[in-house]
N, C-alpha and C positions, 0 to 999 in steps of 0.2 A: 461774386467778387474773390469764393475762394481760389478759384482756377487763376484770377488775374493775380493774386498773391504770389501763389505756387511759380507760377512762371516769370514774374518779376525777380522772385529768390533766385531761379536759376541763370537769368538773365543779366543779372548785373556783374557778373565775373568777366571783368576787364583787367587788363595790366593794373597793378596797383604799385604804390611808392616804393623806392628802391629798397626798403628795408621789410616788405611785405613780401608773402608767399606771392606767387605768381599763380594766375587759373587761367585755363583755356578760353579763349572767345567763341561764344558761339556764333556760328555761321548764319546769315541773313537768309530769308526765304528763297531768294534769286540761286542761291549755291546748294547742288546736292550731291549727293554721291560722293562724298568725301572718302578716298580709299589711300589708307596709309600704310605702306608694308615695308616690311624689311626682308628677310629670308623667307617668308611663307607666300604661298599663294593667296590667301584670304587676308580679306583686311581685319587687321588688328594692331594692338600698341607695339610700335616697333622697337625691338631689343636688339642691337646690331653690334658686333665686333669692331673694332678698329679696324678700317680697310674696307668694311663689306657696303654693298649698295643700299640705298634707300630711294624710295619712291614714293612722289605723293601726286594724287590724280585728283580730279574734281569736276564738275560740270556747272555752268552758268546758263540757267534757264531763260537770262533775257536774251541770249543769243545775239549781244550786239558785239562780240569780239573785244571786251574790254582789256585794258591793259592790267596786268595783275604782277607784283614784286614779292620778293621773298627775302625773309630776315632769319638768321640762325643765331640763339643766343644761348650763352653757357649758364648754368644754374648748379649751385650748390645742393646737398643730400636734401634740405628741406625746402627746396624750390623759392630761396631766395636769390639774387644776382650773385655771382662767383664775382672774384677779384679779378679776372682776366680782362685784358683788351682784345679785341677782336682778332689780332693777329696771331695771338698766343694760341687760340685753339682752333683756327682757320689756315688752311693753306689756300691762299686766294682771296675770293672776298664774296660779299652776299650784297645784298639790296639792290639787286640787278632785276629785269625783267624776266618774266616766265616765256620763253620763246617759243615753246613747244604747245600748239594747239590745233585742234581740228573742228571744224561745224560739223554739226549733224547731217545725216544722210538718209533721206526716205522715212523719216518718222514724223508721227504727227507732232510730238513736243519738239519745236527746236530748241537747241543749247549748243553751247560751245563747249569741246571737252581740252582740257589743260592738263599737262603733264610736267612734273618735275623731277628730275632723277639727280643723287647726289652719290658719288662727284659726278661734274661736270667740266665744261671749260672754265668757268668763273671760279665755281667753288671747287676746288681742286681734291682735297679731303678735310677730314675732321681729325684734328692731331691730338686731343684730350679725350677721355674717357667721363663719363658723366652724365648730368641730365641735361637736355637740351628741349628747347623750344623753336618750333619752327613758324612763324607768323607769315601770313598773305596780306599784302596792302593792295590798294587800288593806285590810280595814278593822281590823287588828290591825298596821298598819304593817310588815308584811313584804313584803321585796321579791321579786315573783314573776317577773318576767322584766325584760329592758332591751334596746333596739337604738338604734344609732349612727346618725345622719344628719349630712347638710352643708347649709350654707346658704353661698351664693356671692354675690360682688358681679361684676358683669361690667365690670372696668375695664380688666384685661390679656386680649389676644387670644393664645391658644394653638393652634398648627398643630401636629398630630402626623403622624408617618408611620410606616406598619409595614414593617419590613425583615427579609431573613432574616438569620442569623446570620452574621457572617463567621470564626466561627470553623469549621474544616473537620470537626471533629469533632462539632459540634451541627447542621451546615447544614440536616441534613434533620428535626430534631427540635424548632428553637426559634425563637420570633420575637421580634424587637426592636423597642421602641419608641424613638424619637428624636422631637424635638419643640422647638418655638422659642417664647419667649415675648417677647411684644412689648407695651411697655407705654408709649407716647409721652406720655401725659398724668401720668405718675406717675414723679416722681425716685427712683428707685432706687439708694440708696448703698450699699455693700459687699456686693452681692449675693449672694455665697458664705456671707456670714454672715446677713441678713436674710430671703434667701429661701428656702422649702423647697416640694419637691414631692412629690405621691403619686401612683404610678403603678398603676392596677387593670386587672387584666385580669375581664372578666365581671362587674364590681361586686362582686367578692370581696375585702371589706376584709382578712381574715385572712391574705392572701398578697401583700399590696402590697409594692411597692417603695418606698423612702422615703428613700435616704440618697445622692440624686443632687445634684450640685452644678453650676453652670453651666461648660462649659469654656470658651467663648469669648462675647466681648460686641462686638457689631457696632451700633454707634449705639444704639438704644433696645433692641435684641434681645439676649436671653439664648440662647445656643445650647447643646444637649444634643445629644452625638451619640455616646453611649456604646453599645458592644454588650456584652460578656457582663453588664455591670453593670445592665442595662436588659433584660436577655432573661428571657423567658418560657417554659416546655415549652408547647410547641405544643397537646397533648393531642390528644383525638378528639373528633368531634362527638357530642354528650351523646345517649344512648339517651332514650325516653321512652314514656309510654301516656297513653291518653287514653279515660276511662270516663265521657263525659257521658251516654252511655245506660248504665245501670249493669246493666240486666237482659238485657244480649246480649253476645255475645264481640264483637271487632272486631278491628282492626289493632294486634296487640301481645298481647292478651287472649285466651288460650286456652280458658278454661272459667270459667263463672259458677255460684258456689252461693250459699244463703242459711241462715245459721244465727242468730245473734241479730243481725247485721247482714251486708249483702252481701259476700262473698268473691269475689275476682278472682284467678284466676292467670294469671300472664303466662307466655308463651312461654319456653323456656329459653335464656339468654344464653349466648354463647361467649365467650372473650377475643379480641380483636381486634388485638392488638400485632402479631403476625407475619402480619397480612393486608394487603392494598393499601388504601389510604386510599379512601375512599368518600365523597363528600359527600351529608351529610342533612340538610336544613334542621331548624334547632333554634331555641329561645329562650335558648341560651348557661345553662342551670341553672336558669331561673326557671321558675314556674309561674303558670296563671291556673285559677281556681275557675269551673266550669260545670256545667250541667245542662239539657240540652235539653228537658226534659218540663216545666219547673214555672217560675214567672211570677219569684219571688225565689230566685236561688240561695244567699243569705246564709243563709237559715232552711230552705229546703226540699231543699237540695243532701245528698244521703246520705252517710254515714263508710262507706268500704269498707276490708275487712282486705285489703291487697293482698299476693301472694305473689309473691317473687323468686325465681328460680331460676339459679344462675350454675355451668356446668362451666369449672373451673380445675384445670389440672394441674400445675400448678409447685410446687415446694418453697417454701411461704413461712415456715418454720421457726416463730418465736415471734411472728411477725407476725400481722395480722387483716384479712379483708376486709370492708369496709363500704360500703353504698349513700352516695351524696354528691350535694348538691344545695343550692339554696336553698330546698327545702321544709322545710327547720329551719334555715335561716340557715348554711347551711355548717357544721354543728356534727357532731361524730365521739361518739355517744353509745351506749348499749343499745340504742336502738331501729332502728340503723342496721347494727348488728352481722350478718353473714353466717356461720352457724354451719353447721360440716360435717357434712353427712348420709352416713353409711357406706352405706344401703341403695341410694342412687340414686348415689353418688360426686360428688356435687355441693354447692355451698352455698348455704343457703337463709335466707331473712329474711321475717317477716310482719309488717307494721306498718301502722297506720290511716291513711289520707288521705281528705281530702274531696274530693270528685268532682271532677273537671278534667281539665286537661291540665300533665302533671309531666315536666319533664327531669330525669333523674339519670343518674348514672356509677357504677363501681365503682372503689374504690380501695385501696390496701395502706397499713397504717397501722402505724409501728413501736411498740416498746414507750415511746419517749419521746414520742410524738404525732406524729412526722413523718410528714407524708400523701406517698404515690408516686403522683400522678395518672396516672402513664402506666403503670403496674406491669402493669394487665391490657388496656387498650385502646390503648397504645401514644401516642406522640408524633408528630405530623407537622408539617410547616412549613404544609401547605396548611389547615389546620382553620380553620374561619371562627370567630373570637374578636372580641369587643367589647374596646377598650382607651378608658381614662378618665385624663387628667391632671389632677390638682388643684394650682394654684398658691397656696402660703400666704406673706403678707409680714407682717413687723412692722417697722415704722418705729422710727427712733431715740427711745428715751423712750417707745414704745407700751406699754400693757398687754396686749394680747391677740394672739393672729395671724388676720389676716384670710385668706379665701379671696378672692383677686382676679379669679380666672379660670378657666376650664375649657375643655379640649380633648377632642375623640374622635374614633376613626379605628376602622375593622372592617378584620381583615386580608384581606378579599377582596381589598383593593386592595394587599397585599404587594407588594415588588419587590426586587430585589438590588442597584439602585444605590446 
C-alpha cells in the first residue's frame, strides 16, 4: 500500500489552475528515454541563451508511428503563467506536429524515435528570457508529458563559490553556495523585491533553493553569503553502468542474458554511508545514449532490461528504496521501486533502459514523498557536484520575470574561507 501511495503522490502532477504553480507531467510507460538538451552533449535540464538551439528527443516503444504535437508556454519565476500572449514570446507558432521521426532498425524492442529541434520552420525563435514549459500532446489533444527549460539573457555577471558548511554539525556533510551578482549596466531598484534567484545542484530543479535575498549591496554588486539557507547535502558520487556493448559483461555488469530483449545483471551494490569517501568520476546523475557497434544510436541502440541489486540491512520501516537519477527526470515512480527479495535478503529492481552510460544512486523515500538522498550512500563534503545560480529580474511595471544572468561552479574547488 505504501508503494501505491508514493507513486500516486508523484503521478498526480498535471497542469493546475491558472493561479497555481505548473508541474511537469510524468510520461506514460510507452514513452522512454526522453533526452532534453541545450548546449551540452548529455541530457540535463536545458538552460540556454536567447538564440541558442534546443533539442528534445524521445522513443515510443509501441512503435505505431503515432502523431505527437508540441506546445511552448512562458512562466514567471514562481512557475505561474505569465501575462504574455503567444506572439509576445514566440516568433512563429507552436501546436504543430513533430515531423522528424524514425522507426527502430535491427533491434529486439521495436520503437519510434522522435526529435524536435527549436528553432525550426514553424517556431523560428524564442524572443523572451524566462521559464518555459515544453508540452507534448497526442492527436487526441491528451497531454503525454512535459519538461521545463530556461532561457537567459547575459546582462548580469554571477560569480559563484562553493564552501564547506560553517555549522559544525554538518561540516562533513554539506556544501554551501555563495555568490555575487554584478549588473553595472542595469539599474536595479529595490533588489530584495525585484531580484529572485534559483540555486541548483546537478541541474535538479526539484530540489532547488529559491528563497534567498541579497544580504549586502556594494556599488552595483549584490552579495549572498548565506550558510545553512544556501546549503545542499553533499551526497556521494553516483554509481554508473555502461552497456554500450550489450552482448558482453563489462565494468559493473555481471551477466548478460537474452529473452525478448537483452538482460543485463549488475553487480550487487552495498550501502556506502559508513564507508570512507572515495572519488569516482561521474556525470552528476545524467546519461548519454550510445552503442559502439552501430552507426545511428537513435534507432539502432537496443533497449535492455537492467537488473539492480542492493544489499541494505537498515530498518526502513514504511519507507521505500528507489533508484534515482536524471534517466527519468529525477522522478520517483513504480519503475524505480526497489522490492525486497527474501531469498537473497536484498532489494531488487528491473527496468528498461536504452543502451548507454547512466548515472544512478539509491535513495530512501518517505510516505509523504520526501527523498533522503544520503540514507544509503551517505553525504560527504568532498563529493564533486555541479552548482548553477540563475538570476531573475522584474523591473517596476514589467509584466514578466527576465533571467538576466547565470553563474556556475563545481565543488572540486570547495574551500573553508
